C-alpha positions in Angstrom: -68.1 1.0 62.0 -65.3 3.3 63.2 -63.1 2.2 60.2 -65.9 2.9 57.8 -66.5 6.3 59.4 -62.8 7.1 59.2 -62.7 6.2 55.5 -65.7 8.4 54.7 -64.2 11.3 56.7 -60.9 10.9 54.7 -62.8 10.9 51.4 -64.7 14.0 52.5 -61.5 15.7 53.5 -59.8 14.8 50.1 -62.8 16.0 48.2 -62.9 19.3 50.0 -59.2 19.8 49.4 -59.3 18.9 45.7 -60.0 21.5 43.0 -63.6 22.0 42.0 -64.9 20.3 38.9 -64.5 23.6 36.9 -61.0 24.0 38.1 -59.7 20.4 37.7 -57.6 19.7 34.6 -59.6 18.0 32.0 -62.8 18.6 33.8 -64.4 20.3 30.9 -64.2 16.9 29.1 -66.3 15.1 31.9 -69.7 14.5 30.4 -72.6 16.4 32.0 -74.4 13.1 32.4 -71.6 11.9 34.7 -71.7 15.1 36.7 -75.5 14.8 37.1 -75.2 11.2 38.2 -72.5 12.0 40.7 -74.5 14.8 42.2 -77.9 13.0 42.2 -79.8 12.7 45.5 -78.9 9.6 47.5 -75.4 9.2 46.1 -72.7 9.5 48.8 -69.9 12.0 48.5 -67.5 9.1 48.2 -69.4 7.7 45.2 -69.4 11.2 43.6 -65.7 11.6 44.1 -65.0 8.1 42.6 -67.2 8.8 39.5 -65.4 12.1 38.9 -61.9 10.6 39.5 -62.5 7.7 37.1 -63.2 10.0 34.2 -60.3 12.3 35.0 -57.9 9.4 35.2 -59.2 8.0 31.9 -58.6 11.3 30.2 -55.2 11.8 31.6 -54.1 8.2 30.5 -54.7 9.0 26.8 -52.0 11.1 25.2 -53.0 14.4 23.5 -53.6 13.8 19.8 -50.9 16.3 18.8 -48.4 14.1 20.6 -49.4 10.8 19.0 -46.6 8.3 18.4 -46.5 4.7 17.1 -46.0 3.5 20.6 -48.9 5.5 22.0 -51.1 4.1 19.3 -50.0 0.5 20.1 -51.1 1.2 23.7 -54.2 3.3 23.5 -56.0 2.5 20.2 -58.7 -0.1 19.9 -57.4 -3.6 19.5 -60.2 -5.9 18.3 -59.5 -9.3 17.0 -59.6 -9.2 13.3 -60.7 -12.3 11.3 -59.1 -12.0 7.9 -61.1 -13.5 5.1 -58.8 -16.2 3.7 -60.4 -16.0 0.2 -59.4 -12.3 0.0 -56.2 -11.9 2.0 -53.4 -13.8 0.2 -51.1 -13.8 3.3 -53.7 -15.4 5.5 -54.5 -18.3 3.2 -52.0 -21.2 3.2 -53.7 -22.8 0.3 -53.4 -19.8 -2.0 -50.5 -20.0 -4.5 -47.3 -18.4 -3.5 -47.4 -16.5 -6.7 -50.3 -14.2 -5.5 -48.4 -13.1 -2.4 -45.2 -12.7 -4.4 -47.0 -10.2 -6.7 -47.7 -7.9 -3.7 -44.1 -8.2 -2.6 -43.1 -7.1 -6.1 -45.5 -4.2 -5.9 -43.9 -3.3 -2.5 -40.4 -3.4 -4.0 -41.4 -1.1 -6.9 -43.0 1.4 -4.5 -39.7 1.5 -2.6 -37.8 2.1 -5.9 -40.1 5.0 -6.7 -39.7 6.2 -3.1 -36.0 6.6 -3.7 -36.7 9.2 -6.4 -39.7 11.1 -5.0 -41.6 11.7 -1.8 -43.9 8.7 -1.3 -45.6 8.0 2.0 -49.3 8.2 1.3 -51.0 6.4 -1.6 -54.6 6.7 -2.8 -56.0 3.5 -4.3 -58.9 4.0 -6.7 -60.5 2.6 -9.8 -62.6 3.8 -12.7 -65.8 1.9 -11.8 -67.0 -0.3 -8.9 -66.0 -3.9 -8.3 -62.5 -3.6 -9.6 -60.8 -5.0 -6.4 -59.7 -1.8 -4.6 -60.2 -3.3 -1.2 -58.4 -6.5 -2.2 -55.4 -4.5 -3.4 -55.4 -2.1 -0.4 -55.6 -4.8 2.3 -53.0 -7.1 0.7 -50.6 -4.3 -0.2 -50.7 -3.0 3.4 -50.0 -6.5 4.7 -47.1 -6.9 2.4 -45.6 -3.6 3.6 -45.8 -4.5 7.3 -44.2 -7.9 6.8 -40.9 -6.1 6.5 -39.3 -5.9 9.9 -39.8 -2.5 11.6 -42.3 -1.2 9.1 -45.7 0.2 9.9 -48.7 1.0 7.8 -52.1 2.7 8.2 -55.0 1.9 5.9 -58.0 4.3 5.7 -61.4 3.4 4.2 -62.3 6.7 2.7 -65.2 5.3 0.6 -67.8 6.9 2.7 -70.5 6.1 0.2 -69.9 2.3 0.3 -67.4 1.5 3.1 -66.2 -2.1 2.6 -62.6 -2.4 3.7 -63.6 -3.7 7.2 -65.1 -6.8 5.5 -61.8 -8.5 4.2 -60.1 -7.6 7.5 -62.9 -8.9 9.6 -62.8 -5.7 11.6 -65.5 -3.5 13.3 -66.9 -1.0 10.9 -67.2 1.9 13.3 -66.3 4.3 14.9 -64.4 5.4 11.8 -63.7 8.1 9.4 -67.2 9.5 9.2 -67.2 10.0 13.0 -63.9 11.7 12.9 -64.8 14.0 10.0 -68.0 15.0 11.8 -66.0 15.9 14.9 -67.6 13.1 17.0 -64.4 11.2 17.6 -60.6 11.8 17.7 -57.8 9.7 16.2 -57.5 7.3 19.1 -61.2 6.5 19.0 -61.2 5.5 15.3 -57.9 3.8 14.8 -57.7 0.0 15.2 -54.9 -2.5 15.5 -56.1 -6.1 15.1 -52.9 -8.1 14.2 -49.5 -8.6 15.8 -47.8 -6.6 13.0 -47.9 -2.8 13.0 -50.9 -2.6 10.7 -53.5 -0.1 11.7 -56.9 0.6 10.3 -59.5 3.4 10.2 -62.8 2.0 8.9 -65.3 4.1 7.0 -67.6 4.4 10.0 -71.4 5.0 10.0 -73.3 5.9 6.8 -73.5 9.6 6.0 -75.6 11.6 3.6 -73.0 14.2 2.8 -69.7 12.5 2.1 -68.3 15.1 -0.3 -68.9 17.9 2.2 -67.3 15.9 5.0 -64.2 15.3 2.9 -63.9 19.0 2.1 -64.4 20.3 5.6 -60.6 20.3 6.3 -60.5 17.5 8.9 -59.3 14.9 6.3 -56.3 17.0 5.7 -55.7 17.4 9.4 -56.0 13.7 9.9 -53.4 12.9 7.3 -51.1 15.6 8.4 -51.1 14.2 12.0 -50.8 10.6 11.1 -48.4 10.5 8.1 -45.3 11.3 10.1 -46.1 8.4 12.4 -46.3 5.6 9.8 -44.0 4.4 7.1 -47.0 4.1 4.8 -50.5 5.4 4.6 -52.8 3.6 2.1 -56.2 5.3 1.4 -59.1 3.5 -0.3 -61.5 5.8 -2.1 -64.6 5.5 -4.3 -64.3 5.0 -8.0 -63.1 8.2 -9.7 -65.6 8.2 -12.5 -68.6 7.9 -10.3 -68.1 10.8 -7.8 -65.6 13.5 -7.1 -64.3 12.1 -3.8 -61.2 10.4 -5.2 -60.0 13.6 -6.8 -60.5 15.5 -3.5 -58.5 12.9 -1.6 -55.9 12.7 -4.3 -54.8 16.3 -3.6 -54.0 15.2 0.0 -51.9 12.1 -0.9 -48.5 11.8 -2.5 -49.5 9.4 -5.3 -52.3 7.3 -6.8 -52.6 3.6 -7.9 -55.4 2.8 -10.3 -56.9 -0.7 -10.0 -58.1 -2.2 -13.3 -59.9 -5.6 -13.5 -58.6 -7.9 -16.3 -61.2 -8.8 -18.9 -63.8 -6.6 -17.1 -62.9 -2.9 -17.1 -63.8 -1.2 -20.4 -60.8 0.3 -22.1 -62.7 3.6 -22.5 -63.4 3.7 -18.7 -59.8 3.2 -17.9 -58.8 5.9 -20.3 -61.4 8.3 -18.9 -60.2 7.6 -15.4 -56.6 8.5 -16.4 -58.0 11.8 -17.9 -60.0 12.5 -14.7 -56.7 12.2 -12.8 -54.8 14.3 -15.1 -52.3 16.4 -13.2 -52.2 14.0 -10.3 -49.2 11.8 -9.5 -50.5 8.5 -10.9 -47.8 5.9 -10.4 -49.5 3.3 -12.6 -52.1 0.7 -12.7 -52.6 -2.6 -10.9 -54.1 -5.2 -13.2 -56.3 -7.4 -10.9 -57.9 -10.8 -11.5 -55.4 -12.0 -14.1 -56.0 -15.7 -14.8 -53.1 -18.1 -14.6 -51.5 -18.6 -18.0 -53.1 -15.5 -19.5 -51.3 -13.4 -22.1 -50.9 -10.4 -19.8 -47.6 -11.8 -18.5 -47.5 -9.7 -15.4 -49.8 -8.7 -12.5 -48.8 -5.1 -13.0 -48.3 -2.9 -16.0 -47.6 0.6 -17.0 -45.6 1.1 -13.8 -43.5 4.1 -13.1 -43.8 7.8 -13.8 -47.0 8.7 -15.7 -46.6 9.3 -19.4 -47.5 12.7 -20.8 
């Protein structure tokens, strides 16, 4: 009993000598619910001190978002186990033809060629209409990029109307971009890393009724400004550009655009209208998706390089 009594006295002394909750660094971030629990009748002073110290230590352990680095993200972001869908991710399926993976390596090489001539770190992936394969291109391009030693990439699902990118990655769908744009979460809370490579992911998050307004509130620009210096590449998946204005809004925040076109599916008129909608933007070219083996297209990609006037 004497040892227990001495321990309680020491805790009481330390609590009395410590700054008050209002004075303690980071105390303003301790939820009111925790303070109420710690101060509830029947709880010992020791329990109250422990509850407060746990939250203070947790807050101190995470780096300030303005000082984020790749190493701090590796340590502090969520690390769920992703389950890549083998029928969508060409690098995760040993039965897929080597040709499919090689096409994404070719795309990677061409992006680096363009990067030698202009600033190119963030790329928006969009399409004219739905079901063209944006998520397929985004996820596989990012995987091709991080397969080079020492390279890192972040993919962002900015299709807040129909977030889907978490599906091919087999990743949690939230918290994500919508929570960040609403101010309900910071970067560390929404970024995931689910593979051994330096491939990071921000899912779309929970469904929202005002995606356009969220994308225009300034936080998307803040997010990209903070994260682009950390990664070698940032790939953003957006809604189709002919359906809503979201793609054009995000395009202004990215260095360049890739337009996904589905072979034997996308109407020529829709592809032409999409190019007109993106007039004045830095459209690198088009990715021709779902080309059948032996078709007359001859290449997975076409019209690649600087946009024609």
